[in-house]
NUZALUM-610328 format. One record per atom (N, C-alpha, C): residue in one letter; x negated, y, z negated. Coordinates in steps of 0.001 Angstrom, whole numbers, plus 500000, padded with zeros to 6 digits. Layout:
<nodes>
AXYZ ...
</nodes>
This chain:
<nodes>
X206538052540503434 X205367053279503003 X205457053547501498 X204553052973500738 X204559053119499299 X203612054243498889 X203926055450499316 X203073056593499014 X203686057403497873 X202884057887496963 X203360058701495857 X203717060092496356 X204484060809495531 X204830062184495886 X203580063037496025 X202618062839495118 X201383063617495182 X200654063391496489 X200622062134496918 X199948061803498169 X200650062444499352 X201984062358499378 X202751062949500473 X202592064465500522 X202594065098499354 X202416066551499294 X201024066923499786 X200040066133499414 X198672066391499856 X198522066292501366 X199126065257501947 X199077065089503398 X199810066236504084 X200973066633503551 X201756067718504142 X200981069035504125 X200320069322503011 X199527070552502920 X198362070515503908 X197738069355504037 X196643069201504991 X197136069415506417 X198336068913506724 X198920069091508053 X199138070569508345 X199631071314507366 X199841072755507542 X198523073461507871 X197483073146507109 X196179073793507320 X195573073405508656 X195645072125508988 X195074071628510239 X195809072232511438 X197141072274511360 X197921072857512448 X197524074312512677 X197318075054511594 X196926076465511706 X195539076596512341 X194602075777511882 X193237075839512397 X193174075486513876 X193789074387514238 X193711073913515616 X194523074795516565 X195709075202516137 X196543076033517003 X195884077360517306 X195018077822516411 X194339079094516640 X193424079038517860 X193023077831518264 X192190077683519462 X192915076890520547 X194242076792520445 X195037076162521488 X195129074661521428 X194745074046520303 X194808072599520171 X195965072192519274 X196386070936519414 X197512070470518631 X197144070012517235 X195923069505517068 X195489069065515745 X195536067576515512 X195766066765516576 X195916065323516383 X194698064697515733 X193495065113516152 X192301064523515560 X192233064825514068 X192636066030513687 X192671066387512269 X193745065608511523 X194944065492512126 X196022064722511513 X195598063267511316 X194970062696512347 X194512061316512274 X193444061150511192 X192579062158511079 X191530062096510064 X192130062029508666 X193116062887508401 X193753062913507084 X194514061613506827 X195279061168507808 X196082059962507621 X195246058694507563 X193984058757508011 X193108057590507931 X192794057239506474 X193018058164505542 X192769057923504127 X193985057299503428 X195086057133504162 X196273056493503595 X196276055015503986 X197276054282503502 X197406052879503888 X198501052701504951 X198819053787505658 X199822053708506710 X199294052875507867 X200178052113508519 X199755051263509610 X199469052081510868 X198592051565511767 X198163052326512946 X199289052887513817 X200336052088514099 X201417052590514956 X202169053745514315 X202322053706512985 X202972054816512297 X202093056059512347 X200787055871512158 X199855056995512184 X199834057653513559 X199723056852514629 X199663057439515968 X200995058084516355 X202101057485515943 X203418058074516222 X203555059424515534 X203163059477514264 X203235060715513497 X202331061786514099 X201101061384514446 X200148062337515019 X200664062910516333 X201267062079517168 X201774062550518453 X202938063523518277 X203828063236517327 X204960064134517066 X204450065495516594 X203587065480515594 X203050066731515052 X202217067467516097 X201505066702516915 X200671067288517960 X201512068000519011 X202611067369519410 X203500067971520406 X204091069275519887 X204463069283518606 X205033070489518000 X203993071602517923 X202846071285517360 X201802072286517138 X201285072862518456 X200979071994519416 X200444072466520703 X201505073200521510 X202767072781521357 X203845073475522065 X203985074919521607 X203874075129520307 X203940076494519778 X202718077294520214 X201541076645520211 X200325077326520659 X200444077718522131 X200975076830522940 X201185077092524371 X202070078319524550 X203171078369523804 X204094079499523902 X203406080805523512 X202610080775522443 X201929081984521985 X200930082502523009 X200134081592523581 X199147082006524581 X199821082438525884 X200928081803526220 X201683082182527422 X202234083601527263 X202812083883526108 X203379085204525858 X202298086280525813 X201065085858525460 X199958086820525413 X199301087008526776 X199782086279527807 X199298086450529172 X198031085696529524 X197755084588528814 X196518083854529061 X196711082552529833 X197944082234530213 X198212080947530852 X198013081018532363 X197291080019532924 X197051079934534365 X197714078670534913 X198802078840535642 X199496077696536224 X198634077010537288 X197860077803538033 X197009077243539093 X195991076263538540 X195445076559537382 X194471075667536759 X195146074495536070 X196257074759535400 X196897073752534564 X197650072691535345 X198301073074536436 X199180072156537160 X198493070868537614 X197335070920538309 X196701069665538720 X196235068810537549 X195883069461536449 X195418068721535272 X196551067899534674 X197686068542534420 X198793067834533777 X199469066855534728 X199417067134536039 X200045066233537013 X199415064849536967 X198123064786536650 X197418063507536587 X197368062965535164 X197141063840534193 X196927063384532819 X198201062876532137 X199338063457532456 X200575063053531785 X200941061597532086 X200984061177533363 X201279059758533604 X200194058822533088 X198936059260533120 X197870058392532621 X197930058272531096 X198397059318530404 X198587059245528952 X199699058249528620 X200716058204529456 X201820057248529276 X201280055819529357 X200420055580530340 X199820054250530511 X198888053931529348 X198077054918528954 X197137054701527867 X197822054351526563 X198981054929526312 X199708054667525069 X200263053255525003 X200281052548526130 X200795051174526158 X199781050160525637 X198507050560525589 X197479049637525133 X197642049384523642 X197600048126523282 X197763047730521884 X196403047369521302 X196009048009520205 X194742047727519538 X195022047083518186 X194167046115517803 X194297045614516443 X193673046631515497 X193825046403514199 X193425047408513218 X191929047720513293 X191113046708513500 X189666046924513557 X189287047730514788 X189872047360515936 X189602048100517172 X190053049548517027 X191234049733516435 X191782051073516271 X190852051938515417 X190424051407514260 X189576052162513357 X188236052510513995 X187649051538514702 X186354051769515345 X186476052811516454 X187500052635517309 X187688053570518421 X187962054976517912 X188824055083516898 X189149056392516346 X187928057032515697 X187139056222514986 X185939056742514350 X184955057308515352 X184763056596516461 X183849057057517507 X184369058354518125 X185669058397518413 X186268059599519005 X186112060800518080 X186417060609516799 X186304061713515851 X184861062194515719 X183911061266515756 X182507061637515674 X182093062490516870 X182519062084518068 X182184062835519279 X182830064220519267 X184072064270518797 X184757065566518714 X184055066478517713 X183620065914516584 X182916066713515580 X181619067280516141 X180885066458516898 X179662066940517532 X179966068079518490 X181048067924519231 X181429068966520182 X181723070277519459 X182469070193518366 X182832071405517634 X181628072073516994 X180669071274516571 X179483071827515913 X178490072450516888 X178276071772518009 X177168072162518877 X177566072704520245 X178844072600520609 X179246073041521939 X180409074019521894 X180424074857520872 X181512075835520733 X180949077240520594 X179916077531521372 X179328078866521333 X180311079895521869 X180247081069521318 X181178082129521712 X180887082627523119 X181933082607523967 X181830083135525333 X183095083915525645 X183504084736524694 X184824085353524769 X185006086301525944 X183887086775526532 X184027087719527636 X183854087065529009 X183608085758529023 X183416085070530296 X184714085011531086 X184592085091532393 X185731084913533273 X185479083694534135 X186448083368534998 X186233082267535919 X184989082563536746 X184056081632536786 X182839081820537573 X182762080851538733 X183270079628538538 X183231078604539573 X184603077965539698 X185230078022540868 X186525077352541027 X186364075851540779 X187259075239540030 X187142073802539765 X187186072989541065 X186317072006541169 X186373071074542297 X187502070096542028 X188471070082542925 X189699069324542682 X189452067840542396 X188608067135543172 X188390065704542873 X187843065475541467 X186866066284541063 X186290066150539728 X187317066480538656 X188113067506538907 X189141067910537951 X190186066805537773 X190585066170538882 X191600065119538827 X191079063857538146 X189836063477538443 X189243062290537814 X189092062512536311 X188630063686535932 X188471064021534514 X189822063983533802 X190836064516534459 X192177064542533865 X192723063133533694 X192441062269534662 X192892060879534582 X192284060184533368 X190973060328533209 X190270059683532098 X190715060251530748 X190861061566530685 X191284062199529435 X192698061770529050 X193558061622530049 X194921061183529775 X194959059764529222 X194179058848529818 X194124057470529346 X193612057395527913 X192532058125527635 X191938058115526300 X192894058701525267 X193480059849525598 X194369060510524634 X195591059659524334 X196126058978525346 X197284058123525129 X196961056910524280 X195812056290524525 X195422055081523799 X195081055367522345 X194422056486522089 X193986056813520741 X195070057530519937 X196002058192520641 X197081058882519940 X196807060345519704 X196091060985520642 X195833062420520543 X196247063087521844 X196355064410521824 X196760065118523035 X195638065287524038 X194390065298523566 X193249065389524477 X192672066772524671 X193266067788524057 X192775069148524240 X191353069358523762 X190947068619522724 X189590068771522208 X188535068281523193 X188958067447524156 X188033067007525197 X188103067914526417 X189298068412526706 X189479069274527876 X188796070627527689 X188904071207526508 X188344072537526267 X186851072643526575 X186005071733526038 X184577071856526370 X184300071663527846 X185093070823528520 X184920070617529958 X185154071917530718 X186243072609530399 X186574073851531094 X185572074956530799 X185166075055529520 X184242076126529137 X182835075869529651 X182325074636529459 X180962074332529857 X180785074344531370 X181836073989532105 X181792074054533565 X182111075462534070 X182449076365533144 X182811077744533462 X183980077819534453 X184932076934534229 X186145076953535037 X187177077918534456 X187002078313533208 X187963079228532570 X187313079945531409 X187777081151531109 X187334081857529916 X188019081227528704 X187533081492527495 X188072080824526305 X189574080981526081 X190119082152526360 X191556082349526141 X192382081514527120 X191963081497528391 X192656080685529387 X192466079206529078 X191285078854528609 X191010077472528203 X191961077037527095 X192165077897526108 X193055077570524997 X194492077383525469 X194936078252526386 X196296078134526916 X196468076841527705 X195461076502528528 X195521075279529322 X195471074051528429 X194595074082527417 X194466072959526486 X195774072735525721 X196444073824525361 X197711073702524630 X198777073034525497 X198879073446526755 X199846072836527664 X199505071372527902 X198233071107528162 X197734069753528396 X198046068849527200 X197772069344526005 X197977068572524787 X199453068306524533 X200270069316524695 X201705069174524452 X202337068146525388 X202073068276526680 X202687067380527657 X202158065949527537 X200864065795527259 X200315064452527061 X200874063794525809 X201076064583524768 X201647064046523533 X203075063564523770 X203846064339524507 X205223063940524819 X205226062674525666 X204300062591526632 X204193061397527464 X203855060173526624 X202893060346525698 X202524059246524819 X203675058818523926 X204470059780523461 X205618059475522619 X206672058674523379 X206938059076524613 X207912058355525429 X207467056916525628 X206169056740525892 X205626055397526077 X205814054547524826 X205581055140523657 X205743054394522404 X207201054022522159 X208108054933522484 X209535054650522316 X209952053493523227 X209529053554524483 X209882052523525461 X209330051159525050 X208113051150524518 X207469049887524144 X207866049410522745 X208715050182522060 X209198049784520749 X208181049950519626 X207190050831519812 X206151051017518798 X206190052417518189 X207340053096518321 X207503054424517720 X208084054246516323 X207317054612515292 X207720054340513915 X208005055581513082 X207904056755513685 X208108057991512921 X209592058316512789 X210040058660511581 X211434059033511340 X211510060521510992 X211932061359511950 X211970062814511709 X213049063240510723 X213977062342510391 X215074062702509497 X214818062269508056 X213713061583507829 X213369061203506459 X212778062413505740 X212722062365504415 X212135063448503631 X210675063660504031 X209963062551504199 X208560062610504559 X208366063199505956 X209127062686506927 X209001063146508308 X209384064605508468 X210505065014507861 X210951066405507962 X209937067354507330 X209360066942506206 X208371067784505535 X207133068002506398 X206668066945507056 X205502067060507919 X205790067963509121 X206990067856509680 X207375068685510823 X207400070164510434 X207990070469509277 X208058071858508816 X206652072426508623 X205772071626508041 X204391072090507821 X203671072323509146 X203902071444510124 X203278071611511435 X203811072865512125 X205104073109512011 X205708074299512610 X205133075580512009 X205093075629510698 X204611076828510013 X203129077070510299 X202335076028510174 X200901076171510392 X200560076590511806 X201177075950512784 X200870076271514181 X201363077659514565 X202477078094513984 X202982079448514265 X201990080499513784 X201470080295512590 X200499081241512036 X199179081200512800 X198683080006513046 X197394079858513711 X197387080336515147 X198423079991515899 X198460080373517309 X198631081876517485 X199339082504516575 X199485083962516644 X198126084626516436 X197381084115515469 X196039084651515224 X195123084390516420 X195124083167516928 X194224082801518008 X194487083510519314 X195744083787519614 X196075084429520884 X195809085940520863 X195596086483519676 X195351087921519550 X193895088255519216 X193187087301518577 X191828087560518093 X190886086492518647 X189609086856518831 X188609085907519338 X188499084712518406 X188230083560518970 X188137082339518182 X186976082387517189 X187202081827516026 X186197081837514972 X185369080560514975 X184036080697515021 X183146079552514976 X183174078890513598 X183471079664512567 X183560079097511220 X184689078078511142 X185837078401511743 X186961077480511746 X186603076187512470 X185895076288513600 X185495075109514355 X184618074196513502 X183724074785512737 X182802073996511940 X183488073370510720 X184483074042510179 X185250073459509088 X186019072231509568 X186605072332510754 X187308071188511330 X186327070036511543 X185135070357512040 X184123069332512306 X183743068588511032 X183661069304509907 X183314068664508646 X184382067642508234 X185653068008508439 X186749067088508134 X186623065829508982 X186304066003510251 X186189064868511153 X185003063974510799 X183899064570510375 X182738063785509975 X183053062904508764 X183780063469507795 X184159062698506613 X185044061522507012 X186018061771507874 X186917060709508317 X186168059645509107 X185195060067509914 X184409059128510703 X183644058180509787 X183027058716508752 X182281057883507801 X183211056879507129 X184424057334506784 X185382056445506131 X185789055302507056 X186037055639508326 X186509054641509279 X185430053642509692 X184216054129509887 X183155053284510421 X182375052527509358 X182344053035508117 X181478052430507121 X182211051883505906 X183525051920505921 X184315051351504829 X185063050135505334 X184945049027504650 X185643047817505061 X187125047952504745 X187905047451505665 X189355047525505484 X189864048882505875 X191145048996505950 X191769050291506319 X192984050511505455 
</nodes>
């Protein structure tokens, strides 16, 4: 990787901010990490490996924070992760060429941005209203796991709107479930990449260690805020703007 110090510092600072923003709502930040790294000349396997590592760290800390705050529901989370984790492992085995990767990632980021802009209305006082239908929950988890593994994200940004819009969980429980879902799917995707020989991230390099430290610090700050205070719609919209910019770069710029 022929990246300048300025470029590496810029990416590291962005990772810190993204981890804080996403962890505040129980997400790992993979879509944000991918958006930032899409502006570099790093190859796709390195980008997805890096995103999965940072995602596992950030979402794991968010999971711990929401669990300690009493928002975690094992009854809701267990069937979701039981199906999504193995499907994420399978999804991570799919090999995309650079054009397919850029197009698929651009579409995913665009859809996530739309979700953050238009489907993140505040429902902080809602409780469980409808018990999840197990077949629908399992099928959704299967699809989300495959997509998250193939694209290199944890999938929490897709799970959260499903839980909230279906009124299967209140926002705090949704964030806790999304954090667990994202963390375990990211680890599954990482294992798949290691087994298939496509894991390119070096945690002991100066670059890798710096990104990990930034993800740790950002997610610790963000998850503490999110687990104690209602989620901010302003933060959701700021994340969406980042994703829109990355989508335009991926879909309308030749080359990567």
